[in-house]
C-alpha positions as CSV (number, residue, x, y, z in Angstrom):
1,M,0.0,0.0,0.0
2,L,2.8,2.4,0.9
3,R,4.7,1.7,-2.4
4,R,1.5,2.1,-4.3
5,N,0.8,5.5,-2.7
6,I,4.4,6.7,-3.4
7,R,4.1,5.6,-7.0
8,M,0.7,7.3,-7.5
9,R,2.0,10.5,-5.9
10,R,5.0,10.5,-8.1
11,E,2.8,10.0,-11.2
12,Y,0.6,12.9,-10.1
13,L,3.6,15.2,-9.5
14,Y,5.0,14.2,-12.9
15,R,1.7,15.2,-14.6
16,K,1.8,18.4,-12.7
17,S,5.3,19.2,-13.9
18,L,4.2,18.8,-17.5
19,E,1.6,21.5,-17.2
20,G,4.1,24.3,-18.1
21,K,5.1,22.6,-21.3
22,E,1.5,21.8,-22.3
23,R,0.5,25.4,-21.7
24,L,3.3,26.7,-23.9
25,L,2.4,24.2,-26.7
26,Y,-1.3,25.3,-26.3
27,E,-0.3,29.0,-26.7
28,K,1.6,28.2,-29.9
29,K,-1.3,26.3,-31.4
30,R,-3.7,29.1,-30.4
31,K,-1.6,31.7,-32.3
32,I,-1.4,29.5,-35.4
33,R,-5.2,28.8,-35.2
34,E,-6.0,32.6,-34.9
35,A,-3.6,33.5,-37.8
36,L,-5.3,30.9,-40.1
37,Q,-8.8,32.1,-39.1
38,E,-8.0,35.8,-39.7
39,G,-6.0,35.2,-42.8
40,K,-2.8,36.7,-41.3
41,P,0.8,35.5,-41.8
42,I,2.1,32.9,-39.4
43,P,4.2,34.5,-36.6
44,T,7.9,34.5,-37.5
45,E,9.0,32.5,-34.4
46,L,6.6,29.7,-35.2
47,R,7.4,29.1,-38.9
48,N,9.8,26.3,-38.2
49,E,7.3,24.4,-36.2
50,E,4.2,25.3,-38.3
51,A,3.8,21.9,-40.1
52,A,4.0,19.8,-36.9
53,L,1.7,22.1,-35.0
54,R,-0.9,22.2,-37.8
55,R,-0.9,18.3,-37.9
56,E,-1.6,18.4,-34.1
57,I,-4.4,21.0,-34.5
58,D,-6.1,18.8,-37.2
59,L,-6.1,15.8,-34.8
60,E,-7.7,17.7,-31.8
61,D,-11.3,17.7,-30.7
62,E,-13.2,19.8,-28.1
63,N,-11.9,17.5,-25.3
64,T,-8.2,17.7,-26.2
65,A,-7.9,21.2,-27.5
66,V,-7.6,22.8,-24.0
67,P,-4.9,21.3,-21.7
68,R,-6.1,19.8,-18.4
69,T,-4.5,20.9,-15.2
70,H,-3.7,19.2,-11.9
71,I,-6.8,20.9,-10.5
72,D,-8.9,18.9,-12.9
73,D,-7.2,15.7,-11.7
74,E,-7.9,16.4,-8.0
75,Y,-11.7,16.3,-8.4
76,A,-11.9,14.2,-11.6
77,H,-13.7,11.2,-9.9
78,T,-16.0,13.1,-7.6
79,A,-19.1,12.5,-9.8
80,E,-18.5,8.7,-9.7
81,K,-19.2,8.3,-6.0
82,D,-20.5,10.2,-3.0
83,P,-17.9,11.9,-0.7
84,K,-16.9,10.1,2.5
85,I,-15.6,12.4,5.2
86,L,-13.7,11.9,8.4
87,L,-14.2,14.6,11.1
88,T,-11.8,14.9,13.9
89,T,-10.4,17.6,16.3
90,S,-7.1,18.8,17.8
91,R,-5.9,16.7,20.7
92,D,-7.7,16.9,24.1
93,P,-10.8,18.7,22.8
94,S,-13.0,20.7,25.1
95,A,-16.8,20.0,25.5
96,P,-17.8,22.9,23.2
97,L,-15.5,21.7,20.5
98,Q,-16.8,18.2,20.7
99,Q,-20.4,19.5,20.5
100,F,-19.6,21.6,17.4
101,V,-17.9,18.6,15.6
102,K,-20.9,16.5,16.5
103,E,-23.2,19.0,14.8
104,L,-20.8,19.2,11.8
105,S,-21.2,15.4,11.4
106,Y,-24.9,16.0,10.7
107,V,-24.2,19.0,8.4
108,F,-22.0,16.9,6.1
109,P,-23.7,13.8,4.8
110,N,-21.7,10.6,4.9
111,A,-19.4,12.1,7.6
112,Q,-17.9,10.0,10.4
113,R,-16.7,11.5,13.6
114,M,-13.5,10.1,15.2
115,N,-12.0,10.9,18.6
116,R,-8.4,12.1,18.0
117,G,-6.8,10.5,21.0
118,G,-3.0,10.4,20.6
119,Q,-3.0,9.7,16.8
120,V,-0.6,11.6,14.6
121,I,-1.9,13.4,11.5
122,S,0.2,11.3,9.1
123,E,-1.4,8.1,10.6
124,I,-4.9,9.4,10.2
125,I,-4.3,10.4,6.5
126,E,-2.8,7.0,5.7
127,S,-5.7,5.2,7.3
128,C,-8.2,7.4,5.4
129,R,-6.5,6.7,2.1
130,A,-6.7,2.9,2.8
131,H,-10.4,3.1,3.6
132,D,-11.3,5.3,0.6
133,Y,-12.2,8.5,2.4
134,T,-12.4,11.5,0.1
135,D,-11.8,14.2,2.6
136,V,-10.6,14.8,6.2
137,V,-11.9,17.8,8.1
138,L,-9.9,18.9,11.2
139,V,-11.4,21.4,13.7
140,H,-9.2,23.4,16.1
141,E,-10.0,25.6,19.1
142,H,-8.5,28.2,21.4
143,R,-9.6,28.1,25.0
144,G,-12.8,26.2,24.2
145,V,-13.8,28.4,21.2
146,P,-13.6,26.7,17.8
147,D,-11.2,28.9,15.7
148,G,-9.8,26.8,12.8
149,L,-11.1,24.4,10.1
150,I,-8.8,22.4,7.8
151,V,-10.3,20.7,4.8
152,C,-8.0,18.1,3.2
153,H,-9.0,16.4,0.0
154,L,-7.6,12.9,-0.5
155,P,-5.6,11.2,-1.9
156,Y,-3.3,14.1,-3.1
157,G,-4.8,17.4,-1.9
158,P,-5.5,20.3,-2.0
159,T,-5.7,21.4,1.6
160,A,-7.6,24.6,2.6
161,Y,-7.0,26.3,5.9
162,F,-9.8,28.5,7.3
163,G,-10.2,30.6,10.3
164,L,-13.5,30.1,12.2
165,L,-15.4,33.0,13.7
166,N,-18.7,33.7,15.4
167,V,-19.6,30.1,15.9
168,V,-23.2,29.5,17.2
169,T,-24.1,25.9,17.7
170,R,-27.6,24.4,17.9
171,H,-26.7,23.4,21.4
172,E,-26.5,27.0,22.4
173,I,-30.0,27.9,21.2
174,K,-32.4,27.4,24.1
175,D,-35.7,27.2,22.1
176,K,-35.4,23.6,20.8
177,K,-38.9,23.7,19.2
178,A,-38.0,26.7,17.0
179,I,-35.0,25.1,15.4
180,G,-36.6,21.6,15.0
181,T,-34.7,18.4,14.2
182,M,-31.7,18.1,11.9
183,P,-32.8,16.5,8.6
184,E,-30.4,13.9,7.0
185,A,-31.4,14.6,3.3
186,Y,-28.7,15.7,1.0
187,P,-28.8,19.5,0.9
188,H,-29.0,21.9,-2.1
189,L,-26.0,24.3,-2.1
190,I,-26.0,28.0,-2.6
191,F,-22.7,29.8,-3.3
192,D,-22.9,33.5,-3.4
193,N,-20.3,36.0,-4.6
194,F,-17.3,33.7,-5.4
195,S,-16.4,35.4,-8.7
196,T,-12.6,35.3,-8.9
197,K,-10.4,32.3,-9.7
198,L,-9.5,31.9,-6.1
199,G,-13.2,32.3,-5.2
200,E,-14.1,29.5,-7.6
201,R,-11.3,27.3,-6.2
202,T,-12.6,27.8,-2.7
203,A,-16.2,27.1,-3.7
204,N,-15.0,23.8,-5.4
205,I,-13.2,22.7,-2.2
206,L,-16.4,23.3,-0.2
207,K,-18.8,22.0,-2.8
208,Y,-17.3,18.6,-3.1
209,L,-17.8,17.9,0.6
210,F,-21.5,17.4,-0.3
211,P,-23.1,14.7,-2.5
212,V,-25.6,15.5,-5.3
213,P,-29.1,16.1,-3.7
214,K,-32.5,15.0,-5.0
215,P,-34.5,17.7,-6.7
216,D,-37.3,17.7,-4.1
217,T,-35.1,18.0,-1.0
218,K,-36.1,20.8,1.4
219,R,-32.7,21.3,3.0
220,I,-30.5,24.2,2.0
221,V,-26.8,25.0,2.9
222,T,-25.6,28.5,2.0
223,F,-22.0,29.8,1.7
224,S,-22.2,33.6,1.2
225,N,-19.0,35.6,0.7
226,Q,-18.9,39.2,1.9
227,S,-15.5,40.9,2.0
228,D,-13.7,37.5,2.0
229,Y,-15.6,36.3,5.1
230,V,-17.7,33.3,4.1
231,S,-20.9,33.0,6.1
232,F,-22.3,29.5,6.6
233,R,-26.1,29.2,7.1
234,H,-28.3,26.0,7.2
235,H,-32.0,26.2,6.5
236,I,-35.0,24.1,5.7
237,Y,-38.1,25.4,3.9
238,E,-41.8,24.5,3.9
239,K,-44.6,25.3,1.5
240,H,-47.6,25.7,3.9
241,G,-49.7,28.0,1.7
242,G,-49.0,26.6,-1.7
243,P,-46.0,27.0,-4.1
244,K,-45.9,30.8,-3.7
245,S,-45.8,30.7,0.1
246,I,-42.4,29.6,1.4
247,E,-41.4,29.6,5.0
248,L,-37.6,29.5,5.6
249,K,-36.4,28.2,9.0
250,E,-32.8,28.2,10.2
251,I,-31.7,25.0,11.9
252,G,-28.1,25.8,12.7
253,P,-25.2,25.7,13.3
254,R,-23.9,29.0,11.9
255,F,-20.4,30.4,11.6
256,E,-18.0,32.5,9.4
257,L,-15.0,31.2,7.5
258,R,-11.9,33.2,6.5
259,L,-9.6,31.5,4.0
260,Y,-5.9,32.0,4.8
261,Q,-4.1,29.3,2.9
262,I,-4.4,26.6,0.2
263,K,-1.7,23.9,-0.2
264,L,-1.2,21.6,-3.2
265,G,-0.9,18.5,-1.0
266,T,-2.3,16.8,2.0
267,V,-2.2,18.2,5.5
268,D,0.6,15.9,6.6
269,Q,3.0,17.1,3.9
270,A,5.0,20.0,5.3
271,E,6.9,20.2,2.0
272,A,3.7,20.7,-0.1
273,Q,3.7,23.6,-2.5
274,I,1.6,26.6,-1.3
275,E,-0.9,27.6,-4.0
276,W,-2.2,30.8,-2.1
277,V,-1.6,32.3,1.3
278,I,-2.7,35.5,2.9
279,R,0.3,37.8,3.9
280,P,0.4,40.5,6.5
281,Y,0.7,43.3,3.9
282,M,-2.5,42.1,2.3
283,N,-4.5,43.2,5.4
284,T,-3.6,46.8,4.7
285,S,-5.1,46.8,1.2
286,K,-8.6,47.5,2.4
287,K,-10.3,47.8,-0.9
288,R,-8.8,44.6,-2.4
289,K,-10.9,41.4,-2.2
290,F,-9.6,38.0,-3.1
291,L,-12.7,35.7,-3.3
292,S,-14.9,38.2,-5.2
293,D,-14.5,41.2,-7.5
């Protein structure tokens, strides 16, 4: 199993290393294609390669014309099976953190909660790979208040690091009748204001934690981005007075997420390449937003 994982990881890194060459070749073919369509002369620097490139252009179809990236590979098989998630915490979790993770296990369908104990992260990741888990979600705390969420996609990454703010659990809401019970149906997802490339990347990481819902499900999970703070809300709706009368009821929990790092690897790989990280000087650029325009 260990040799197989090493081999597959090496193949993945090799495919990733070819991306620069494939992108360069794609740009050359694009220039030749544009010149032929517009009736312009072939660019001087491409005249020696023109014959070979035109043969390749003739053999391409709509699936092979645009090069694939490692980002496509990461989530290539998500449509084939439902996600399987392991939820765990930092070591020696407090009661509020355990309660929050318990509620998250109901939020994410097909999630299993595990007591961390004395296990090392690398052991958890290896065990999850062996048992076909698609994601690992780690929740951290500071003095009993949940303050960090790590989403690690398996087998090769990416890993997204979020700060957690303003956590309100169902357990803290006194009126149990008002919030009702937690449904187990697969939810519809709403992603609001993720318009940049980084925003789309973040939305993908969160989206693939949930399986495809049935059209008639009445459960809704919302991720709404406002100034790079992503608000999580969880609702169900009822149609008491016909199709035009919809009653929306929040069932909790609720919290805010702040993305601060994405790594191109799993959480146990300290040497993994950093795709994006927030820097101290970025906090001073008040008008600049990273997840939306």
